C-alpha positions in Angstrom: 18.4 5.5 12.4 22.2 5.3 11.9 21.7 2.1 9.9 19.1 3.8 7.7 21.4 6.8 7.1 24.3 4.6 6.0 22.1 2.6 3.7 20.7 5.8 2.1 24.2 7.0 1.5 25.1 3.7 -0.1 22.1 3.7 -2.4 23.0 7.2 -3.5 26.6 6.4 -4.3 26.9 5.9 -8.1 30.6 4.9 -8.0 30.5 2.0 -5.6 31.6 -1.4 -6.9 29.7 -4.6 -6.3 32.2 -5.8 -3.7 32.1 -2.5 -1.8 28.3 -2.4 -2.2 27.9 -5.8 -0.5 30.3 -4.9 2.3 28.6 -1.5 3.0 25.2 -3.1 2.9 26.3 -5.6 5.5 28.0 -2.9 7.6 24.9 -0.7 7.6 23.2 -3.4 9.6 19.7 -2.4 8.3 18.9 -6.0 7.3 20.0 -7.1 10.8 17.3 -4.9 12.2 14.8 -6.4 9.8 15.8 -9.9 10.9 15.6 -8.9 14.6 12.1 -7.5 14.2 10.8 -10.6 12.3 12.5 -12.9 14.8 11.0 -11.2 17.8 7.5 -11.2 16.1 7.9 -14.9 15.4 8.7 -15.6 19.0 5.6 -13.8 20.2 3.5 -15.6 17.5 4.9 -18.9 18.5 4.0 -18.4 22.1 0.5 -17.6 21.2 -0.1 -20.2 18.5 1.9 -23.2 19.6 2.0 -22.8 23.4 -1.3 -21.0 24.0 0.5 -18.5 26.2 -0.4 -14.8 26.9 2.4 -12.6 25.6 3.4 -9.2 27.1 5.4 -7.1 24.7 7.2 -4.2 26.4 9.7 -1.8 25.0 10.6 1.6 26.4 7.4 3.8 26.1 5.5 1.2 24.1 5.1 3.4 21.1 7.9 2.2 18.8 9.4 -1.3 18.8 6.4 -2.6 20.9 4.0 -1.7 18.0 6.5 -3.1 15.5 6.4 -6.6 17.2 2.7 -6.7 18.0 1.7 -5.7 14.4 4.0 -8.2 12.8 2.9 -11.0 15.1 -0.7 -10.4 14.1 0.2 -10.4 10.4 1.9 -13.8 10.9 -1.0 -15.2 12.8 -4.2 -13.7 11.5 -5.2 -14.0 7.8 -7.7 -11.2 8.3 -4.8 -8.8 8.8 -3.4 -9.7 5.5 -6.4 -8.3 3.5 -6.3 -4.7 2.3 -9.0 -3.7 4.7 -7.7 -5.8 7.6 -4.2 -4.3 7.1 -5.7 -0.8 7.3 -7.4 -1.7 10.5 -4.2 -3.1 11.9 -2.4 0.1 11.2 -5.1 2.2 12.7 -5.3 0.1 15.8 -1.6 -0.8 16.5 0.1 2.3 15.2 -2.2 5.3 15.1 -4.5 4.7 18.1 -1.7 3.1 20.1 0.2 6.4 19.8 3.2 6.0 17.5 4.6 9.6 17.4 4.5 10.0 13.6 5.1 13.8 13.8 8.3 13.3 15.8 9.6 10.2 14.0 8.9 11.4 10.5 9.6 15.1 11.0 11.7 15.6 7.9 12.0 14.0 4.5 13.9 10.7 4.6 16.3 12.2 2.0 17.7 14.6 4.6 19.4 11.9 6.6 22.2 14.1 7.8 19.9 16.7 9.4 17.7 14.5 11.4 16.7 15.3 14.9 17.1 13.1 18.0 13.4 12.1 17.9 13.5 11.0 14.3 13.7 7.3 13.6 12.5 5.1 10.7 10.5 2.7 12.9 7.5 2.7 10.7 9.7 2.2 7.6 11.2 -0.8 9.4 7.7 -2.2 9.8 6.9 -1.7 6.2 10.2 -3.4 5.2 9.3 -6.4 7.3 5.8 -6.6 5.7 7.5 -6.5 2.3 9.7 -9.4 3.4 6.5 -11.3 4.3 5.0 -10.5 0.9 8.1 -11.7 -0.9 8.3 -15.0 1.0 4.5 -15.6 0.8 3.5 -14.0 -2.6 0.0 -15.4 -2.5 -0.9 -14.7 1.1 -1.2 -10.9 1.2 -4.1 -9.2 -0.6 -2.1 -6.0 -1.1 1.2 -5.4 -2.9 4.3 -3.3 -2.7 2.6 -0.2 -4.1 0.5 0.1 -0.9 3.6 0.0 1.3 5.3 2.7 -0.7 2.1 4.8 -0.6 1.9 4.4 3.2 5.6 5.5 3.6 5.0 8.6 1.4 1.9 9.6 3.4 3.7 9.1 6.7 6.2 11.8 5.7 4.1 14.1 3.5 0.4 13.7 3.0 -2.7 15.5 1.9 -4.6 13.4 4.4 -4.8 13.6 8.2 -4.3 9.9 9.0 -0.7 10.2 10.1 -0.8 13.7 11.6 0.3 14.4 15.2 1.8 12.1 17.8 -1.2 10.6 19.6 -5.0 10.3 19.7 -5.1 13.1 22.2 -3.2 15.5 20.0 -5.4 14.6 17.0 -8.5 15.2 19.1 -7.2 18.6 20.3 -6.3 19.6 16.7 -9.6 18.3 15.5 -7.8 16.3 12.8 -10.8 14.1 11.9 -13.1 17.1 11.5 -10.7 19.2 9.4 -8.9 16.6 7.2 -9.8 13.6 5.0 -8.9 10.0 5.8 -6.3 8.2 3.8 -8.2 4.9 4.3 -11.4 6.4 2.7 -9.3 7.4 -0.3 -7.7 4.0 -0.6 -11.2 2.3 -0.5 -12.4 4.2 -3.6 -12.9 1.6 -6.3 -10.8 3.5 -8.8 -7.9 3.6 -6.3 -8.3 0.3 -4.5 -7.4 -1.9 -7.5 -4.0 -0.2 -7.8 -2.9 -1.7 -4.5 -4.3 -5.2 -4.8 -2.1 -8.2 -5.3 -3.4 -10.0 -8.4 -1.9 -13.3 -7.2 -3.7 -13.2 -3.8 -5.3 -16.4 -2.6 -6.8 -16.5 0.9 -4.5 -18.5 3.2 -6.1 -19.4 6.6 -2.8 -20.7 7.9 -0.1 -19.1 10.0 2.8 -17.9 7.9 6.2 -18.5 9.4 8.8 -16.3 7.7 12.4 -17.5 7.3 14.9 -15.2 9.0 18.0 -16.9 7.6 20.5 -14.4 6.1 19.8 -15.6 2.6 16.0 -15.1 3.1 16.2 -11.4 4.2 16.7 -9.2 1.1 17.1 -5.5 0.4 13.8 -3.9 -0.4 14.9 -2.6 -3.8 11.5 -1.2 -4.6 12.0 1.3 -1.8 15.8 1.8 -1.4 16.5 1.8 -5.1 13.1 3.4 -6.0 14.5 6.3 -7.9 17.5 4.5 -9.4 16.2 1.3 -10.9 13.8 1.5 -13.9 10.3 0.6 -12.9 8.8 0.4 -16.4 9.3 -3.3 -16.9 8.1 -4.1 -13.4 4.8 -2.1 -14.1 4.4 -3.9 -17.4 4.9 -7.3 -15.9 2.4 -6.5 -13.1 -0.1 -5.3 -15.8 0.3 -8.6 -17.7 -0.2 -10.6 -14.5 -3.5 -8.7 -13.8 -4.7 -9.3 -17.3 -4.0 -13.0 -17.1 -5.7 -13.4 -13.7 -8.8 -11.4 -14.9 -8.9 -13.5 -18.1 -8.8 -16.8 -16.2 
């Protein structure tokens, strides 16, 4: 949480020089957390894939970093989890049903970094950042693109859907969330919406994907942290051209 707050402050500082930018980015240690999460997930995946061992992942109450590691390990190992529908199932299973306390962790807007409570922490954002790192290192292997990750973050903090409401399945049952709200997954599966989140370069990869965790391989997720600063027009135009070329071929 402290790392995230420092990084948000840095990204909102218009007067910072390039040298100070790089120094403050390093001192925020956000990318160190990304590297640690990916490294731990790779360790779990290696034990399962190469050694055939059963892996026990345990962290505190099992609702935060535990889910971070197990979900990333499955993305690394299982190509089915890298499809749009499979990724939705992974989130439902590993984050929502497993009891990540979204209401506590995402209680306020991410912009209000100075006013955050003790229970607030950007664990889900850290997961999404790690998924973005995988998509950048393996641009053909994930069926979904960056826009889906941004949409998931937005809906975790403020949503017209009930998918990320409450802190557990028990709370959702007591509040009758499924009966009184609509599902984000159902909305994403609508044909007119679904195509917006697909990766036009996707090609099914049945292999395990092993991400590099070297310092030069872990990059700042500019599409999120500089989302309101960098112009997105040219990126959207390029994406549209790629889709047109893929459909034409």
